[in-house]
ZAMARGU-4260 file (C-alpha; in steps of 0.2 Angstrom, whole numbers, plus 5000, padded with zeros to 4 digits):
<rodrens>
0) 5170/4899/5104 | 5188/4897/5106 | 5191/4883/5093 | 5196/4894/5078 | 5207/4905/5089
5) 5226/4905/5090 | 5234/4910/5107 | 5242/4927/5107 | 5260/4930/5101 | 5261/4948/5109
10) 5275/4949/5122 | 5264/4950/5138 | 5268/4945/5155 | 5269/4926/5157 | 5260/4927/5174
15) 5246/4937/5166 | 5244/4924/5152 | 5243/4910/5164 | 5230/4919/5174 | 5220/4922/5159
20) 5221/4904/5153 | 5216/4898/5171 | 5201/4910/5171 | 5195/4903/5154 | 5197/4885/5160
25) 5188/4888/5176 | 5174/4900/5171 | 5159/4899/5160 | 5151/4914/5151 | 5141/4925/5163
30) 5123/4922/5164 | 5108/4932/5170 | 5109/4924/5187 | 5124/4935/5190 | 5120/4952/5196
35) 5132/4962/5185 | 5124/4953/5169 | 5106/4952/5175 | 5099/4961/5160 | 5112/4956/5147
40) 5112/4939/5139 | 5129/4934/5131 | 5125/4915/5128 | 5125/4917/5109 | 5143/4922/5110
45) 5148/4905/5116 | 5138/4896/5102 | 5148/4905/5088 | 5164/4898/5082 | 5175/4913/5080
50) 5191/4915/5069 | 5204/4929/5069 | 5205/4934/5051 | 5215/4947/5042 | 5205/4958/5030
55) 5208/4974/5020 | 5198/4990/5019 | 5199/4999/5002 | 5193/5017/5008 | 5193/5026/5024
60) 5181/5039/5018 | 5167/5033/5029 | 5177/5030/5045 | 5189/5045/5046 | 5182/5055/5061
65) 5195/5069/5062 | 5204/5073/5045 | 5220/5081/5053 | 5222/5068/5067 | 5236/5056/5069
70) 5227/5040/5063 | 5230/5022/5066 | 5219/5009/5058 | 5215/4991/5063 | 5205/4979/5053
75) 5198/4964/5064 | 5211/4970/5076 | 5226/4968/5064 | 5236/4984/5061 | 5235/4992/5043
80) 5251/5001/5040 | 5246/5007/5023 | 5230/5016/5030 | 5239/5023/5045 | 5248/5040/5047
85) 5267/5040/5044 | 5272/5054/5055 | 5270/5054/5074 | 5268/5071/5083 | 5281/5078/5095
90) 5279/5073/5113 | 5271/5056/5110 | 5276/5039/5105 | 5264/5027/5097 | 5267/5009/5092
95) 5256/4993/5088 | 5258/4981/5102 | 5264/4968/5089 | 5279/4979/5086 | 5284/4981/5104
100) 5299/4973/5111 | 5300/4962/5127 | 5298/4973/5143 | 5289/4988/5133 | 5272/4982/5138
105) 5269/4985/5157 | 5260/4973/5168 | 5241/4974/5166 | 5230/4983/5179 | 5215/4973/5172
110) 5206/4961/5183 | 5208/4944/5175 | 5202/4932/5189 | 5183/4928/5185 | 5182/4941/5171
115) 5181/4930/5156 | 5180/4943/5143 | 5196/4951/5150 | 5204/4934/5151 | 5199/4931/5133
120) 5207/4947/5127 | 5223/4943/5136 | 5225/4925/5131 | 5220/4928/5112 | 5225/4946/5110
125) 5225/4950/5091 | 5235/4966/5093 | 5234/4983/5101 | 5241/5000/5102 | 5253/5008/5115
130) 5252/5027/5117 | 5265/5035/5128 | 5263/5054/5131 | 5278/5063/5138 | 5278/5073/5153
135) 5274/5091/5150 | 5269/5088/5132 | 5254/5096/5124 | 5248/5086/5109 | 5239/5098/5098
140) 5231/5085/5086 | 5221/5071/5093 | 5227/5053/5091 | 5214/5043/5081 | 5212/5024/5082
145) 5200/5017/5069 | 5193/4999/5071 | 5184/4990/5057 | 5176/4973/5059 | 5174/4964/5043
150) 5169/4946/5038 | 5159/4932/5045 | 5161/4927/5063 | 5177/4936/5065 | 5184/4941/5083
155) 5195/4956/5087 | 5203/4955/5103 | 5211/4972/5105 | 5220/4981/5119 | 5224/5000/5120
160) 5237/5006/5133 | 5238/5025/5136 | 5250/5033/5148 | 5248/5051/5150 | 5263/5059/5158
165) 5263/5071/5172 | 5258/5089/5166 | 5253/5083/5149 | 5238/5086/5139 | 5231/5076/5124
170) 5215/5069/5116 | 5212/5052/5109 | 5198/5047/5097 | 5192/5029/5095 | 5180/5024/5082
175) 5172/5007/5080 | 5164/5002/5063 | 5159/4987/5053 | 5160/4983/5035 | 5151/4968/5027
180) 5152/4960/5045 | 5141/4946/5050 | 5141/4940/5068 | 5158/4948/5071 | 5163/4952/5089
185) 5175/4966/5095 | 5182/4962/5113 | 5191/4977/5118 | 5201/4982/5133 | 5209/4999/5138
190) 5222/5002/5152 | 5224/5021/5155 | 5235/5030/5167 | 5233/5048/5169 | 5248/5056/5178
195) 5249/5071/5190 | 5241/5087/5183 | 5238/5078/5166 | 5223/5081/5155 | 5216/5067/5145
200) 5200/5067/5134 | 5194/5051/5125 | 5180/5052/5113 | 5173/5035/5108 | 5160/5032/5094
205) 5152/5015/5092 | 5144/5012/5075 | 5146/4994/5070 | 5131/4984/5064 | 5115/4977/5071
210) 5122/4959/5069 | 5138/4962/5078 | 5143/4961/5096 | 5155/4973/5106 | 5161/4971/5124
215) 5174/4984/5130 | 5182/4987/5147 | 5192/5003/5151 | 5202/5003/5167 | 5208/5020/5172
220) 5219/5027/5186 | 5221/5045/5190 | 5235/5053/5200 | 5235/5070/5209 | 5227/5085/5201
225) 5223/5076/5185 | 5207/5078/5174 | 5200/5063/5164 | 5185/5065/5152 | 5177/5051/5142
230) 5163/5053/5130 | 5155/5037/5124 | 5142/5038/5109 | 5134/5022/5105 | 5123/5023/5089
235) 5124/5005/5081 | 5128/4988/5087 | 5117/4972/5090 | 5125/4969/5108 | 5135/4982/5116
240) 5142/4981/5133 | 5153/4995/5140 | 5163/4993/5157 | 5171/5008/5163 | 5181/5007/5179
245) 5190/5022/5186 | 5201/5022/5202 | 5204/5040/5208 | 5220/5037/5218 | 5226/5056/5219
250) 5219/5071/5227 | 5211/5086/5218 | 5205/5076/5203 | 5191/5079/5190 | 5182/5065/5182
255) 5169/5067/5169 | 5159/5052/5161 | 5147/5057/5147 | 5137/5044/5137 | 5123/5044/5124
260) 5115/5029/5117 | 5102/5028/5103 | 5094/5012/5099 | 5082/5005/5086 | 5077/4988/5080
265) 5082/4975/5093 | 5098/4983/5098 | 5104/4980/5116 | 5116/4992/5125 | 5123/4990/5142
270) 5133/5004/5151 | 5142/4999/5167 | 5152/5012/5176 | 5162/5012/5193 | 5170/5028/5200
275) 5180/5023/5215 | 5185/5039/5226 | 5199/5033/5237 | 5206/5049/5243 | 5199/5066/5247
280) 5195/5083/5238 | 5189/5076/5221 | 5175/5079/5209 | 5166/5067/5198 | 5152/5070/5186
285) 5142/5057/5176 | 5129/5060/5163 | 5121/5047/5152 | 5106/5049/5141 | 5097/5036/5130
290) 5084/5036/5117 | 5076/5018/5114 | 5065/5015/5099 | 5057/4999/5092 | 5061/4984/5102
295) 5078/4991/5108 | 5083/4987/5126 | 5096/4998/5137 | 5104/4995/5153 | 5113/5008/5164
300) 5122/5003/5180 | 5133/5017/5187 | 5141/5015/5204 | 5151/5028/5214 | 5162/5023/5229
305) 5167/5035/5242 | 5180/5027/5253 | 5182/5031/5272 | 5197/5042/5270 | 5189/5051/5255
310) 5182/5067/5263 | 5176/5082/5253 | 5170/5072/5238 | 5158/5080/5226 | 5150/5066/5215
315) 5135/5068/5204 | 5127/5055/5193 | 5112/5056/5181 | 5104/5044/5169 | 5089/5049/5158
320) 5080/5039/5145 | 5066/5041/5132 | 5056/5027/5126 | 5049/5030/5109 | 5038/5014/5108
325) 5028/5003/5120 | 5040/4989/5116 | 5056/4998/5120 | 5063/4995/5138 | 5077/5001/5149
330) 5084/4995/5166 | 5093/5009/5176 | 5102/5007/5192 | 5112/5022/5198 | 5121/5018/5215
335) 5131/5027/5228 | 5141/5018/5241 | 5147/5031/5254 | 5159/5028/5269 | 5163/5046/5272
340) 5152/5059/5280 | 5159/5076/5273 | 5153/5074/5255 | 5141/5080/5242 | 5134/5066/5232
345) 5118/5064/5222 | 5111/5052/5209 | 5095/5051/5199 | 5087/5041/5185 | 5072/5046/5174
350) 5063/5036/5161 | 5048/5041/5151 | 5040/5045/5134 | 5039/5061/5125 | 5027/5074/5132
355) 5012/5074/5120 | 5007/5091/5125 | 5024/5098/5120 | 5023/5088/5103 | 5005/5096/5101
360) 5013/5113/5105 | 5026/5111/5091 | 5013/5105/5079 | 5002/5120/5082 | 5017/5131/5077
365) 5019/5122/5060 | 5030/5107/5063 | 5024/5090/5057 | 5022/5077/5070 | 5038/5068/5064
370) 5048/5084/5065 | 5041/5089/5082 | 5047/5072/5089 | 5064/5074/5081 | 5066/5091/5088
375) 5062/5085/5106 | 5073/5070/5105 | 5088/5081/5098 | 5086/5093/5112 | 5086/5079/5125
380) 5101/5070/5119 | 5110/5087/5115 | 5114/5089/5134 | 5127/5075/5131 | 5133/5080/5114
385) 5137/5097/5121 | 5150/5089/5132 | 5160/5085/5116 | 5173/5098/5114 | 5181/5091/5098
390) 5172/5099/5083 | 5177/5085/5071 | 5170/5072/5083 | 5154/5082/5085 | 5151/5085/5067
395) 5154/5067/5063 | 5142/5061/5076 | 5129/5073/5069 | 5132/5065/5052 | 5129/5047/5059
400) 5113/5053/5067 | 5107/5060/5051 | 5111/5044/5041 | 5104/5032/5054 | 5090/5041/5062
405) 5086/5055/5050 | 5091/5069/5062 | 5097/5085/5055 | 5107/5097/5067 | 5110/5111/5054
</rodrens>
């Protein structure tokens, strides 16, 4: 797996690099005997000899989510200056990590010990992006980061660092795509800091290929009175694993996690989230919905911690799934771990097939069986899509759903 890779030349902290290398030397890839990876097999990743290759993309027409966004493009993790925006909006500074000077990249808040994919990302980092949003800045146009995998057995180790200053407001779009990719692997980490009374929204679209792999880890910290929202839409990718870890370290915070995953073929998508409430007077809302067709498999594991001093917490978690065939499957495990007594917390999980009586009702009113099923599925997943406030992101998602699944939202 590591034979064709070159150690990173990005100016990261030496202790972190040593820790990452030590983790890689002492640990094997996770197996299904580990609880966190019980339903996700990654052994095939260790059997592939990956390389980090530079490729070019001729056109951005298929990948540009928001036309008026400040756009940075990375192909196999390498920065493409010619496809990226020239101008940076006021109130924010943006730079590829490869262009950062010594000391500009802060120490990581990622867990490296025992986390082999985080360690792999750190030790063999291809490139990344640093986004610093100034205090009190309101960034009107979103910052858009487009990732494209291309080539055979290519590995992109990419890191996103976002620092949202106090009283700032901004939106970030991340799009993950594949072009002529075979057995390519995107290993992505994000380190996100949301300052006091800051508002940060991240819209993430995953639309790679059925023979690619994608593992991402987002590590988020929230200060007092901040609002953080992330919408994760997974529409394509052979193996996709999303790790989302949020530490709520300030009071009066709002945390919103929304996700939609739509699978067909033999796709496998695994969403793991942790919201850790460490202080009182905060709210968190989590809504994930999946539609699994053919022989697709999905995993949802959402955990909410409420620490002993975190009184008056409102935490709500919901996961719903629709199985379109008898061969489709899902493993859902929402969890609450509560050590405080003055809280309002709930979690729920539902899995089933479409209501045949409802299908019959729609058919009796002139719809074909195919159209009736599409309408019901669209209504089911629409609860999550309605959470997306950026119209460009929503319209782009609708277009992908039409292309891949034949859904028409017009």
